[in-house]
C-alpha atoms as one frame of an Amber mdcrd trajectory, in Angstrom:
protein
 269.598 264.050  15.577 266.853 262.258  16.823 266.357 261.491  20.195 266.273
 257.702  19.814 269.551 257.975  18.189 270.975 259.542  21.298 269.378 257.243
  23.631 270.568 254.223  21.605 273.956 255.196  21.468 273.646 256.095  25.388
 272.924 252.429  26.364 275.495 251.107  23.680 277.711 253.463  25.579 277.191
 252.083  29.075 276.916 248.314  28.189 280.522 248.793  27.099 281.388 248.924
  30.602 280.739 245.257  30.717 283.241 242.834  29.224 281.678 241.650  25.944
 283.609 240.415  22.789 285.685 242.506  20.972 283.208 242.608  18.292 280.877
 244.780  20.225 283.409 246.995  21.156 284.029 247.202  16.841 280.367 248.578
  16.904 280.666 250.412  19.616 283.955 252.765  17.852 281.183 252.663  14.627
 277.991 254.028  15.759 279.998 256.294  19.040 282.142 258.005  15.983 279.277
 258.346  13.518 277.283 260.003  16.258 279.646 262.129  17.676 281.253 263.342
  14.720 277.386 263.922  13.692 277.261 266.222  17.088 279.969 267.848  15.882
 278.394 269.122  12.917 275.265 270.084  14.294 277.095 271.588  16.846 279.176
 274.098  14.844 276.114 274.763  12.863 274.406 276.086  16.096 277.714 278.475
  16.718 278.408 276.311  20.245 281.929 277.540  21.318 282.741 274.549  23.255
 280.955 271.827  22.488 281.934 270.824  19.014 285.228 270.698  20.026 284.637
 268.210  22.905 282.853 266.257  20.239 285.674 266.449  17.973 288.417 264.745
  20.821 285.401 261.801  21.653 285.164 261.513  17.675 288.766 261.027  17.367
 288.753 258.612  20.838 286.092 256.276  19.275 287.326 256.705  15.811 287.554
 252.920  13.675 290.438 253.249  11.560 292.851 254.994  13.794 292.428 253.198
  17.023 293.192 254.436  20.053 294.300 251.404  22.685 293.382 251.970  26.029
 293.172 250.350  28.962 289.671 248.379  30.225 289.654 250.557  33.535 290.215
 253.849  31.182 287.470 252.748  28.606 284.922 252.704  31.644 285.683 255.816
  32.369 285.655 257.433  28.615 282.343 255.150  28.435 280.129 256.578  30.865
 281.953 260.155  30.488 280.713 260.146  26.655 277.336 258.994  27.539 276.580
 261.183  30.449 278.005 264.047  27.690 275.762 262.930  25.279 272.765 262.823
  27.653 273.270 266.206  29.294 273.568 268.032  25.600 270.520 266.497  23.976
 268.821 269.486  23.471 271.133 271.102  21.837 271.602 268.389  19.892 267.754
 268.050  18.748 266.920 270.272  16.115 262.704 269.443  16.171 260.894 266.823
  18.465 257.780 265.079  17.175
């Protein structure tokens, strides 16, 4: 996964703590779901034991089809947690650097 994708996703997640229009959160769900699904695939491919399951849970939470409705306070915690997880595991998700 390109590191730019990780950084953009982390930025989108961290901006999600603000009060923004509903359309932004739809975009956040689409981007986060795609990145966490991709991260799940990479972690399984790398034979990680714990990370794929964490990414599956995050992908389910952010999935855009069967939406998970939670209070804003809970979403703030989830957005920050998900961003920190992506930043802290980026070395395991990036296959090569240019």
